[in-house]
C-alpha positions as CSV (number, residue, x, y, z in Angstrom):
1,M,-6.1,-43.0,-26.8
2,V,-3.2,-40.8,-25.9
3,L,-4.6,-40.3,-22.4
4,D,-4.0,-44.0,-21.8
5,K,-0.3,-43.3,-21.9
6,I,-0.6,-40.8,-18.9
7,N,-0.3,-43.0,-15.9
8,E,2.5,-41.4,-13.8
9,T,4.0,-38.0,-13.2
10,N,6.0,-36.7,-16.2
11,D,4.5,-39.2,-18.7
12,I,3.5,-36.2,-20.7
13,K,7.1,-35.6,-21.6
14,K,7.3,-39.0,-23.4
15,L,4.6,-38.0,-26.0
16,N,5.4,-36.9,-29.5
17,M,4.2,-33.7,-31.1
18,E,1.1,-35.3,-32.7
19,E,0.1,-36.9,-29.4
20,L,0.5,-33.6,-27.6
21,K,-1.9,-32.0,-30.1
22,Q,-4.5,-34.7,-29.4
23,L,-4.2,-34.7,-25.7
24,P,-6.2,-31.5,-24.8
25,D,-9.3,-32.7,-26.6
26,E,-9.0,-36.1,-24.9
27,I,-8.6,-34.5,-21.5
28,R,-11.6,-32.3,-22.0
29,R,-13.8,-35.2,-23.1
30,F,-12.6,-37.2,-20.1
31,L,-13.5,-34.3,-17.7
32,I,-16.9,-33.7,-19.3
33,Q,-17.8,-37.4,-19.1
34,S,-16.5,-37.9,-15.5
35,L,-18.0,-34.7,-14.1
36,S,-21.3,-35.4,-15.8
37,E,-21.5,-38.4,-13.4
38,T,-19.9,-37.1,-10.2
39,G,-20.3,-33.3,-10.5
40,G,-17.5,-31.0,-9.7
41,H,-15.7,-27.8,-10.9
42,L,-16.0,-28.0,-14.7
43,A,-15.7,-24.6,-16.3
44,S,-12.5,-23.6,-14.6
45,N,-10.8,-26.9,-15.4
46,L,-11.8,-26.9,-19.1
47,G,-10.1,-23.5,-19.3
48,V,-6.6,-24.5,-18.0
49,V,-6.0,-27.8,-19.9
50,E,-3.2,-26.4,-22.2
51,L,-1.9,-24.2,-19.5
52,T,-1.4,-27.2,-17.2
53,M,0.1,-29.2,-20.0
54,A,2.7,-26.4,-20.7
55,L,3.6,-26.3,-17.0
56,H,4.1,-30.0,-16.8
57,L,6.2,-30.0,-20.0
58,T,8.4,-27.2,-18.8
59,F,9.0,-28.1,-15.2
60,D,10.1,-31.3,-13.4
61,L,7.6,-32.4,-10.9
62,P,7.7,-33.1,-8.0
63,K,11.1,-31.4,-7.6
64,D,9.7,-28.2,-9.0
65,K,6.6,-27.0,-7.2
66,I,3.2,-25.7,-8.6
67,I,0.8,-24.0,-6.2
68,W,-2.8,-23.7,-7.6
69,D,-4.6,-20.8,-6.1
70,V,-8.0,-21.9,-4.7
71,G,-7.3,-25.3,-6.4
72,H,-10.6,-26.0,-8.1
73,Q,-8.7,-25.8,-11.5
74,S,-6.3,-28.6,-10.6
75,Y,-8.1,-31.5,-12.3
76,T,-5.8,-31.7,-15.3
77,H,-2.9,-31.5,-12.9
78,K,-4.3,-34.5,-11.1
79,I,-4.6,-36.4,-14.5
80,L,-1.1,-35.6,-15.5
81,T,0.2,-36.8,-12.1
82,G,-1.3,-40.3,-12.4
83,R,-4.6,-39.8,-10.7
84,K,-7.0,-40.3,-13.6
85,D,-8.5,-43.5,-12.2
86,G,-9.5,-41.5,-9.0
87,F,-12.1,-39.4,-10.9
88,G,-14.8,-42.0,-10.4
89,T,-14.7,-41.2,-6.6
90,L,-14.1,-37.4,-7.1
91,R,-15.3,-35.5,-4.0
92,Q,-16.9,-38.6,-2.5
93,Y,-16.2,-39.8,1.0
94,G,-12.9,-41.7,1.0
95,G,-12.3,-40.7,-2.6
96,M,-10.2,-38.2,-4.4
97,S,-10.4,-34.6,-3.4
98,G,-11.5,-31.8,-5.7
99,F,-8.6,-29.7,-4.5
100,P,-4.8,-30.2,-4.2
101,K,-3.9,-32.3,-1.2
102,R,-0.4,-33.0,0.1
103,N,-1.5,-36.4,1.5
104,E,-2.8,-37.4,-2.0
105,S,0.3,-36.8,-4.1
106,D,3.9,-35.5,-3.7
107,C,3.1,-33.3,-6.7
108,D,0.6,-31.4,-4.6
109,C,3.0,-29.2,-2.6
110,F,0.5,-27.1,-0.8
111,N,-3.2,-27.6,0.2
112,T,-5.5,-24.9,-1.2
113,G,-9.2,-24.1,-1.2
114,H,-9.6,-20.5,-0.3
115,S,-8.6,-17.6,-2.7
116,S,-5.6,-15.4,-3.0
117,T,-3.1,-17.5,-1.1
118,S,-0.8,-19.0,-3.8
119,I,1.7,-16.2,-4.1
120,S,2.2,-16.0,-0.3
121,A,2.7,-19.8,-0.2
122,G,5.0,-19.8,-3.2
123,L,7.1,-17.1,-1.6
124,G,7.5,-19.2,1.5
125,L,8.5,-22.3,-0.6
126,A,11.0,-20.1,-2.5
127,A,12.5,-18.8,0.7
128,A,12.8,-22.4,2.0
129,R,14.4,-23.4,-1.3
130,D,17.0,-20.6,-1.0
131,L,17.8,-21.5,2.6
132,R,18.4,-25.0,1.5
133,K,20.6,-23.6,-1.3
134,E,18.8,-25.6,-4.0
135,N,17.5,-24.6,-7.4
136,D,14.0,-26.1,-7.8
137,K,11.5,-23.8,-9.5
138,I,8.4,-22.4,-7.7
139,V,5.4,-21.6,-9.7
140,S,2.2,-19.9,-8.3
141,V,-0.8,-20.1,-10.5
142,I,-3.4,-17.4,-9.7
143,G,-6.6,-16.3,-11.5
144,D,-7.5,-12.7,-12.2
145,G,-10.4,-13.0,-9.8
146,A,-8.2,-14.3,-7.0
147,L,-5.8,-11.4,-7.7
148,T,-8.4,-9.0,-6.4
149,G,-7.9,-10.3,-2.9
150,G,-5.8,-8.0,-0.7
151,M,-3.6,-10.9,0.4
152,A,-2.4,-11.3,-3.2
153,F,-1.2,-7.7,-3.2
154,E,0.5,-8.1,0.1
155,A,2.4,-11.1,-1.4
156,L,3.2,-9.2,-4.6
157,N,4.7,-6.4,-2.6
158,N,6.8,-8.9,-0.7
159,A,7.8,-10.7,-3.9
160,S,9.4,-7.6,-5.3
161,K,12.2,-7.9,-2.8
162,L,13.2,-11.4,-4.0
163,D,16.5,-11.7,-5.9
164,T,16.1,-15.4,-6.9
165,N,13.7,-17.0,-9.4
166,F,10.0,-17.1,-8.5
167,I,7.3,-17.4,-11.2
168,I,3.7,-16.2,-11.0
169,V,1.3,-17.4,-13.7
170,L,-1.7,-15.1,-14.0
171,N,-4.5,-17.2,-15.5
172,D,-6.7,-14.5,-16.9
173,N,-10.2,-15.6,-18.0
174,D,-12.1,-12.5,-17.0
175,M,-14.1,-14.5,-14.5
176,S,-13.8,-15.7,-11.0
177,I,-17.2,-17.3,-10.2
178,S,-19.3,-14.3,-11.0
179,P,-17.8,-11.9,-13.6
180,N,-14.9,-9.9,-12.2
181,V,-15.4,-6.3,-11.1
182,G,-13.2,-3.4,-10.1
183,G,-10.2,-1.5,-11.2
184,L,-7.9,-4.5,-11.5
185,S,-10.2,-6.2,-13.9
186,Q,-10.3,-3.0,-16.0
187,Y,-6.5,-2.8,-15.8
188,L,-6.1,-6.4,-17.1
189,G,-8.7,-5.7,-19.8
190,G,-6.5,-2.8,-20.9
191,I,-3.5,-5.1,-21.2
192,R,-5.6,-7.6,-23.2
193,T,-6.5,-5.0,-25.7
194,A,-3.0,-3.5,-25.9
195,A,-1.7,-5.8,-28.7
196,A,-1.1,-2.7,-30.8
197,Y,1.5,-1.7,-28.2
198,Q,3.9,-4.5,-29.3
199,G,3.6,-3.5,-33.0
200,L,4.0,0.2,-32.2
201,K,7.0,-0.5,-30.0
202,N,8.8,-2.6,-32.6
203,G,8.1,0.0,-35.3
204,V,9.5,2.8,-33.1
205,M,12.6,0.7,-32.3
206,E,13.2,-0.1,-36.0
207,S,12.9,3.5,-37.0
208,L,15.3,4.7,-34.3
209,N,17.8,2.1,-35.2
210,K,17.9,3.5,-38.8
211,I,19.0,6.9,-37.5
212,P,22.8,7.2,-38.2
213,V,25.0,7.4,-35.1
214,Y,22.4,8.5,-32.6
215,G,19.7,5.9,-33.3
216,E,21.4,3.0,-31.5
217,R,22.2,5.2,-28.5
218,L,18.5,6.2,-28.2
219,V,17.4,2.6,-28.3
220,K,19.8,1.6,-25.5
221,R,18.7,4.5,-23.4
222,I,15.0,3.7,-23.8
223,R,15.6,0.1,-22.9
224,R,17.5,1.2,-19.7
225,T,14.6,3.5,-18.7
226,K,12.0,1.7,-16.6
227,S,9.4,4.3,-17.5
228,G,10.0,3.9,-21.2
229,I,7.6,3.0,-24.0
230,K,5.6,0.6,-21.8
231,Q,4.9,3.5,-19.3
232,L,3.8,5.8,-22.2
233,L,1.4,3.3,-23.8
234,I,0.2,1.1,-20.9
235,P,-0.2,3.6,-18.0
236,G,0.8,2.2,-14.6
237,M,2.4,-1.1,-15.6
238,L,1.3,-2.3,-12.2
239,F,3.6,-5.3,-11.9
240,E,6.7,-3.7,-13.4
241,D,6.2,-0.7,-11.1
242,M,6.2,-3.2,-8.2
243,G,9.5,-4.6,-9.3
244,I,8.1,-7.8,-10.9
245,L,9.0,-8.6,-14.5
246,Y,5.9,-8.8,-16.6
247,L,5.7,-11.2,-19.6
248,G,2.7,-11.4,-21.9
249,P,-0.2,-11.5,-22.4
250,I,0.0,-14.8,-24.3
251,D,-2.6,-17.2,-25.6
252,G,-3.4,-19.7,-22.8
253,H,-4.4,-22.3,-25.3
254,D,-1.1,-22.3,-27.3
255,I,1.1,-24.9,-25.6
256,D,4.2,-24.1,-27.5
257,K,4.1,-20.4,-26.8
258,M,3.4,-20.9,-23.1
259,A,6.2,-23.5,-22.7
260,A,8.6,-21.1,-24.4
261,M,7.6,-18.3,-22.2
262,F,7.8,-20.4,-19.0
263,Q,11.4,-21.4,-20.1
264,K,12.3,-17.7,-20.3
265,A,10.6,-17.0,-17.0
266,A,12.6,-19.8,-15.3
267,R,15.9,-18.0,-16.3
268,V,15.0,-14.7,-14.5
269,N,16.8,-14.0,-11.3
270,G,13.9,-12.5,-9.5
271,P,10.1,-12.5,-9.5
272,V,8.4,-12.7,-12.9
273,L,4.7,-12.7,-13.8
274,V,3.5,-14.5,-16.9
275,H,0.1,-13.2,-18.1
276,V,-1.9,-16.0,-19.8
277,M,-5.3,-15.5,-21.3
278,T,-7.7,-18.5,-21.2
279,E,-11.4,-19.2,-21.9
280,K,-13.4,-20.5,-19.0
281,G,-15.4,-23.6,-20.1
282,K,-13.4,-24.0,-23.4
283,G,-14.5,-27.0,-25.4
284,Y,-17.9,-27.4,-23.9
285,E,-20.5,-24.9,-25.2
286,P,-22.9,-25.0,-22.2
287,A,-19.9,-24.2,-19.9
288,V,-18.7,-21.4,-22.2
289,R,-22.2,-19.8,-22.2
290,H,-22.8,-20.3,-18.5
291,P,-19.4,-20.4,-16.7
292,A,-20.9,-19.5,-13.4
293,R,-23.4,-22.3,-13.5
294,F,-20.7,-24.8,-14.4
295,H,-18.2,-23.4,-11.8
296,G,-19.4,-26.1,-9.5
297,T,-22.0,-28.4,-11.0
298,E,-24.1,-31.3,-10.0
299,P,-24.2,-34.3,-12.3
300,F,-25.5,-33.2,-15.7
301,E,-26.7,-34.4,-19.1
302,I,-23.8,-33.9,-21.5
303,D,-25.9,-33.1,-24.6
304,T,-27.9,-30.3,-22.9
305,G,-25.8,-29.3,-19.9
306,L,-29.0,-29.7,-17.7
307,V,-28.7,-31.1,-14.2
308,K,-29.8,-34.7,-14.1
309,Q,-31.8,-34.4,-10.9
310,K,-33.4,-31.1,-10.5
311,K,-34.1,-30.0,-6.9
312,K,-37.8,-30.2,-6.0
313,K,-37.9,-27.9,-2.9
314,A,-36.6,-24.3,-2.5
315,A,-33.2,-24.0,-1.0
316,Y,-32.4,-21.7,1.9
317,T,-30.5,-19.6,-0.6
318,D,-33.7,-19.3,-2.7
319,I,-35.7,-18.1,0.4
320,F,-33.0,-15.5,1.1
321,S,-33.2,-14.3,-2.5
322,T,-36.9,-13.8,-2.4
323,V,-37.0,-12.1,1.0
324,M,-34.1,-9.8,0.1
325,R,-36.0,-8.6,-3.0
326,K,-39.1,-8.0,-1.0
327,L,-37.2,-6.1,1.7
328,G,-35.5,-4.0,-1.0
329,D,-39.0,-2.9,-2.1
330,R,-40.1,-2.0,1.4
331,D,-37.0,-0.4,2.8
332,E,-34.6,1.8,0.7
333,R,-32.0,1.5,3.4
334,V,-31.4,-2.1,2.5
335,T,-28.2,-2.7,0.6
336,A,-26.6,-6.0,-0.4
337,I,-22.9,-7.0,-0.6
338,T,-21.2,-10.0,-2.1
339,A,-17.6,-11.1,-2.5
340,A,-17.8,-12.4,-6.1
341,M,-20.6,-14.7,-5.2
342,E,-23.7,-13.0,-6.6
343,T,-25.3,-16.1,-7.9
344,G,-24.1,-18.5,-5.3
345,T,-25.5,-16.4,-2.4
346,G,-28.8,-15.6,-4.1
347,L,-28.3,-11.9,-4.7
348,K,-28.8,-11.8,-8.5
349,R,-32.5,-10.9,-8.2
350,F,-31.7,-8.1,-5.8
351,H,-29.0,-6.8,-8.1
352,N,-31.4,-6.8,-11.1
353,M,-34.1,-4.9,-9.1
354,F,-31.8,-2.5,-7.2
355,P,-28.5,-2.1,-9.1
356,K,-27.5,1.0,-7.2
357,R,-27.9,-0.8,-3.8
358,F,-26.0,-3.9,-4.8
359,F,-22.2,-4.1,-4.4
360,D,-19.9,-6.9,-5.6
361,V,-16.5,-6.1,-4.1
362,G,-14.6,-9.0,-5.7
363,I,-12.9,-11.8,-3.8
364,A,-12.2,-9.6,-0.8
365,E,-14.1,-10.7,2.3
366,A,-12.2,-8.5,4.8
367,H,-12.8,-5.4,2.6
368,A,-16.5,-6.4,2.2
369,V,-17.0,-6.3,6.0
370,T,-15.4,-2.9,6.6
371,F,-17.2,-1.6,3.5
372,A,-20.5,-2.8,5.1
373,A,-19.5,-1.0,8.3
374,G,-19.1,2.2,6.3
375,L,-22.5,1.7,4.7
376,A,-24.0,1.2,8.1
377,A,-22.3,4.2,9.6
378,G,-23.8,6.1,6.7
379,G,-27.4,5.2,7.6
380,R,-27.8,2.1,5.4
381,R,-28.8,-1.4,6.4
382,P,-26.1,-3.5,4.7
383,V,-26.5,-7.3,4.3
384,F,-23.3,-9.2,3.5
385,A,-24.2,-12.6,2.0
386,V,-21.2,-14.9,2.4
387,Y,-20.4,-18.6,2.8
388,S,-19.5,-19.5,6.3
389,S,-16.0,-20.8,5.5
390,F,-15.2,-17.5,3.6
391,L,-16.4,-15.2,6.4
392,Q,-13.7,-16.5,8.7
393,R,-11.2,-14.6,6.5
394,A,-12.7,-11.4,7.9
395,Y,-12.7,-12.0,11.6
396,D,-10.7,-8.9,12.6
397,Q,-12.9,-6.6,10.5
398,I,-16.1,-8.1,12.1
399,L,-14.7,-7.5,15.6
400,H,-12.9,-4.2,15.0
401,D,-15.0,-2.3,12.4
402,V,-18.5,-3.7,12.9
403,C,-19.0,-4.9,16.5
404,L,-16.7,-2.5,18.3
405,Q,-18.9,0.3,16.8
406,D,-22.1,-1.6,17.3
407,L,-23.1,-1.0,13.7
408,P,-26.2,-2.6,12.1
409,V,-24.6,-5.0,9.7
410,V,-26.4,-8.2,8.8
411,F,-24.3,-11.2,8.1
412,A,-26.2,-13.7,6.0
413,I,-24.1,-16.8,6.5
414,D,-24.8,-19.3,3.7
415,R,-23.4,-22.9,3.7
416,A,-23.2,-23.0,7.5
417,G,-22.6,-26.4,8.9
418,I,-21.5,-29.5,6.9
419,V,-21.4,-28.7,3.2
420,G,-20.0,-32.0,1.9
421,S,-18.1,-32.5,-1.3
422,D,-15.7,-29.6,-1.2
423,G,-14.2,-30.8,2.0
424,E,-12.1,-29.3,4.8
425,T,-11.6,-25.9,3.3
426,H,-15.3,-25.3,2.8
427,Q,-17.1,-26.9,5.8
428,G,-18.9,-24.2,7.7
429,I,-18.4,-25.6,11.1
430,F,-16.6,-22.8,13.0
431,D,-18.8,-19.7,12.7
432,I,-20.7,-20.1,15.9
433,S,-17.4,-20.5,17.8
434,Y,-15.6,-17.5,16.4
435,L,-18.6,-15.1,16.3
436,R,-19.8,-16.0,19.8
437,T,-16.6,-14.5,21.2
438,I,-17.4,-10.9,20.0
439,P,-19.3,-8.4,22.1
440,H,-22.4,-6.8,20.5
441,M,-22.8,-9.8,18.1
442,T,-26.2,-11.6,18.0
443,L,-26.3,-15.1,16.5
444,L,-29.5,-16.6,15.0
445,A,-30.3,-19.8,13.1
446,P,-33.7,-20.8,11.7
447,K,-35.5,-24.1,12.1
448,N,-37.3,-23.9,8.8
449,K,-37.9,-21.7,5.8
450,W,-40.7,-19.6,7.4
451,E,-38.6,-18.8,10.4
452,F,-35.7,-17.9,8.1
453,S,-37.8,-15.3,6.5
454,D,-38.9,-13.9,9.9
455,M,-35.3,-13.8,11.0
456,I,-34.1,-11.8,8.0
457,K,-36.8,-9.2,8.7
458,F,-35.9,-9.2,12.4
459,A,-32.2,-8.6,11.5
460,I,-32.9,-5.7,9.2
461,D,-34.9,-3.9,11.9
462,F,-32.6,-4.9,14.8
463,G,-30.2,-2.0,14.6
464,H,-27.1,-3.9,15.8
465,P,-24.7,-6.5,14.4
466,V,-26.5,-9.8,13.7
467,A,-25.5,-13.0,12.0
468,I,-28.0,-15.6,10.6
469,R,-26.5,-19.0,9.7
470,Y,-28.3,-21.4,7.4
471,P,-27.3,-24.6,5.7
472,R,-26.7,-25.5,2.1
473,G,-29.5,-27.3,0.3
474,E,-33.3,-27.7,0.6
475,A,-35.0,-25.5,3.2
476,Y,-36.9,-27.6,5.9
477,D,-40.6,-27.2,5.5
478,G,-41.7,-29.1,8.6
479,L,-43.1,-27.6,11.9
480,R,-45.0,-25.0,9.9
481,Q,-47.6,-24.8,12.7
482,F,-44.9,-23.4,15.1
483,R,-44.2,-19.8,14.1
484,T,-43.7,-17.9,17.3
485,P,-42.6,-14.3,16.5
486,V,-38.8,-13.7,16.7
487,V,-38.0,-11.8,19.8
488,F,-34.5,-10.9,20.8
489,G,-32.9,-13.6,23.0
490,E,-36.0,-15.8,23.2
491,S,-36.1,-19.5,22.2
492,E,-39.2,-21.4,21.1
493,I,-40.4,-24.4,23.0
494,I,-42.0,-26.8,20.5
495,Y,-42.8,-29.8,22.7
496,H,-42.9,-29.6,26.5
497,T,-43.3,-33.0,28.0
498,G,-40.7,-35.7,28.8
499,S,-37.6,-36.4,30.8
500,V,-35.1,-35.3,28.2
501,A,-34.8,-31.8,26.7
502,L,-33.5,-31.6,23.2
503,L,-31.9,-28.1,22.8
504,A,-31.5,-27.9,19.0
505,Y,-30.0,-25.0,17.0
506,G,-30.9,-24.2,13.4
507,S,-30.6,-27.1,11.0
508,M,-30.4,-29.5,13.9
509,V,-34.1,-28.9,14.8
510,K,-35.1,-31.1,11.9
511,T,-32.7,-33.8,13.2
512,A,-34.1,-33.4,16.7
513,V,-37.6,-34.1,15.4
514,E,-36.4,-37.4,14.1
515,V,-34.4,-38.1,17.3
516,R,-37.6,-37.5,19.3
517,E,-39.6,-40.0,17.3
518,R,-36.9,-42.7,17.7
519,L,-36.7,-42.1,21.4
520,K,-40.5,-42.2,21.7
521,Q,-40.5,-45.6,20.1
522,A,-38.0,-46.7,22.8
523,G,-40.2,-45.4,25.6
524,I,-38.5,-42.1,26.3
525,D,-40.5,-38.9,25.8
526,C,-38.5,-35.7,24.9
527,A,-39.2,-32.0,25.0
528,L,-37.9,-30.1,22.0
529,V,-36.6,-26.5,22.2
530,N,-35.8,-24.5,19.1
531,M,-32.9,-22.4,20.5
532,R,-33.0,-19.8,17.8
533,F,-30.3,-17.7,19.5
534,A,-26.8,-19.0,20.2
535,K,-26.0,-15.5,21.5
536,P,-27.6,-14.3,23.7
537,L,-28.9,-17.5,25.2
538,D,-32.5,-17.7,26.5
539,T,-31.5,-18.0,30.2
540,Y,-35.1,-18.0,31.4
541,M,-35.7,-21.1,29.3
542,L,-32.5,-22.7,30.5
543,S,-33.4,-22.2,34.1
544,H,-36.8,-23.9,33.4
545,V,-35.0,-26.8,31.7
546,A,-32.7,-27.2,34.7
547,E,-35.6,-27.4,37.0
548,T,-37.8,-29.7,34.9
549,Y,-35.7,-32.3,33.0
550,K,-33.2,-35.1,33.8
551,L,-30.9,-34.5,30.8
552,A,-30.3,-31.7,28.4
553,V,-29.0,-32.5,24.9
554,T,-27.5,-29.6,23.0
555,M,-27.5,-30.1,19.2
556,E,-25.5,-28.0,16.7
557,E,-23.8,-28.3,13.3
558,N,-20.6,-26.7,14.5
559,V,-17.5,-27.7,16.3
560,K,-18.0,-28.4,20.0
561,T,-15.2,-26.1,21.1
562,G,-16.7,-22.7,21.7
563,G,-20.1,-23.7,20.4
564,M,-23.6,-23.2,21.6
565,G,-23.5,-26.4,23.7
566,E,-20.5,-25.2,25.7
567,A,-22.3,-21.8,26.3
568,V,-25.3,-23.7,27.7
569,A,-23.2,-25.9,29.9
570,E,-21.2,-22.8,31.2
571,Y,-24.4,-21.0,32.1
572,L,-25.9,-24.0,33.9
573,R,-22.6,-24.5,35.8
574,E,-22.4,-20.9,36.8
575,T,-25.9,-20.9,38.1
576,G,-25.3,-24.1,40.1
577,A,-27.8,-26.2,38.1
578,D,-27.4,-29.9,38.7
579,L,-28.3,-31.0,35.2
580,P,-26.1,-33.2,33.0
581,V,-25.6,-32.0,29.5
582,L,-24.8,-34.2,26.5
583,H,-23.2,-32.2,23.7
584,I,-24.0,-33.2,20.1
585,A,-21.6,-31.4,17.9
586,V,-18.6,-31.9,15.5
587,A,-15.5,-33.1,17.2
588,D,-12.3,-31.1,17.3
589,T,-11.3,-32.0,13.7
590,F,-11.4,-31.0,10.1
591,L,-14.1,-32.8,8.1
592,P,-13.1,-34.4,4.8
593,H,-15.1,-34.3,1.6
594,G,-18.1,-36.5,1.1
595,N,-21.8,-36.6,0.9
596,V,-23.4,-34.7,3.8
597,E,-25.5,-37.5,5.1
598,V,-22.5,-39.9,4.9
599,L,-20.4,-37.5,6.9
600,K,-23.0,-37.0,9.5
601,R,-23.2,-40.8,10.0
602,Q,-19.5,-41.0,10.3
603,I,-19.2,-38.4,13.0
604,G,-22.4,-39.3,14.9
605,L,-24.5,-36.3,13.9
606,D,-27.4,-38.3,12.3
607,A,-30.6,-39.0,14.1
608,E,-29.9,-42.7,14.7
609,S,-26.5,-42.1,16.3
610,I,-27.8,-39.3,18.5
611,A,-30.7,-41.3,19.7
612,D,-28.4,-44.2,20.6
613,K,-26.1,-41.8,22.6
614,I,-29.1,-40.5,24.5
615,L,-30.4,-44.0,25.2
616,T,-26.9,-45.0,26.5
617,V,-26.8,-42.0,28.9
618,M,-30.3,-42.7,30.2
619,M,-29.5,-46.3,30.8
620,E,-26.5,-45.3,32.8
621,K,-28.6,-43.0,34.9
622,K,-30.9,-45.8,36.0
């Protein structure tokens, strides 16, 4: 196999022409086989095999730098930089990351994971290069979906001022995760279909050149005029108008054409954008037909594309999907917003039922929040469904545009807490801390699927900003017999007796049930409080806890700093309560990738570790 010859960076340059022709198919077969066992980002990686090869053939890594926007399309890059053997541990604890990591290879020059950052990072690297007076090439690879992010346009605007080489590769597959939307997508679609422009331009030039005396002068004048034939036939020429040389579009699966174009781009003294068209999922028919499903896949059967282990219970995202559809029926004010994550956040059914009340704004979380604020100011009840780690990109808009005006926007925060395999950039362990600082914001988290349904209904009717956080994966169906109505600022006491009070928030209620059983076997009885609200706190309940129990244990799937536990301790301290508080939370750190249960054991957030900590504290008190 040709792939066996790829063991170190730049080994690809040692291959002959016949081997280079074989390599794309071998890489695709390797990725399909590997990811069928481990899971991972498949469709995006299958689409950029030739593009990645052309980049590696053209540029000299690690001297030259490639920044992969988001980074979930970097698997071929990892293979070509000697990391093929790491795919057996892909996205597993202690194994290879699914994203570029500087500590993993010197060919990964910048960590990525969130969208629309590569051009900004590339500009910074280019500026640093110029200050060092060196000549390495900087290449930022960005998808057409990521280009919808406002940060990308801020960077493009800044790039136009550059007078040294900087290359932007636009990987255009007409998809982000859900299909792309908006004016930019339509604009790129126009360029894709403008192949006739090249032929017409060449014909006009040839005809003018045949005119005696004046023809050559006309051709030179047209070439000097920025608003020439391109402006006439492709209105706007967005990138050229911004001062960025545009090259393309070219076939993103033709290695020779791309390599030739990259060589031209490397000679430009200024910013240049190379527009490359690829097919997401290329080489594997199930991924071509269902690119969204194979964006991030669980282990699957290669022959059919079906997931090997189907989930048995409904996930929180499924519950959200069902409740939103029902609320859409009952209340015409309800609207739904997504930032290019219609399927991932469970809004597809709502979209199908109420297309005029569904809005996909593209990969633009900050815009999504202010757009929601406008809807709310106009009398609607907008629900912005978003992953926890992506919502943090819109903190200013939450504070300034929603909460300052006390507008009734509902934030449905999916993937809150530890999400696992995607690692540091995707762990949803900060939302309690950053949202709790904002006046007018109310924070809820459900203990199980029934309470989740009740909380969504409460939030729609509430009339003020409210955020509901819920974890990835199966919805907890325990404690069904406890379904106290959701009342603003009130917790739910599930078990009363004991010397220790477990104050659990959201997903940690399930863990608290297990902790309580373990402690009971050790001779310690515990009360269990479902906190429900991280803001406002149930101060009446906390005063009761301070008077009744010997130890309070706060439990949350969030960083300790600024979290619910610190809020509880602060209240007890301010009221003069003499009650020790044990905080169970994530330490002040970024969590790596890995299985959720493995990560919880590693950081002491599993039931056994928590019970041991409580036993230690209680023994010390004796």
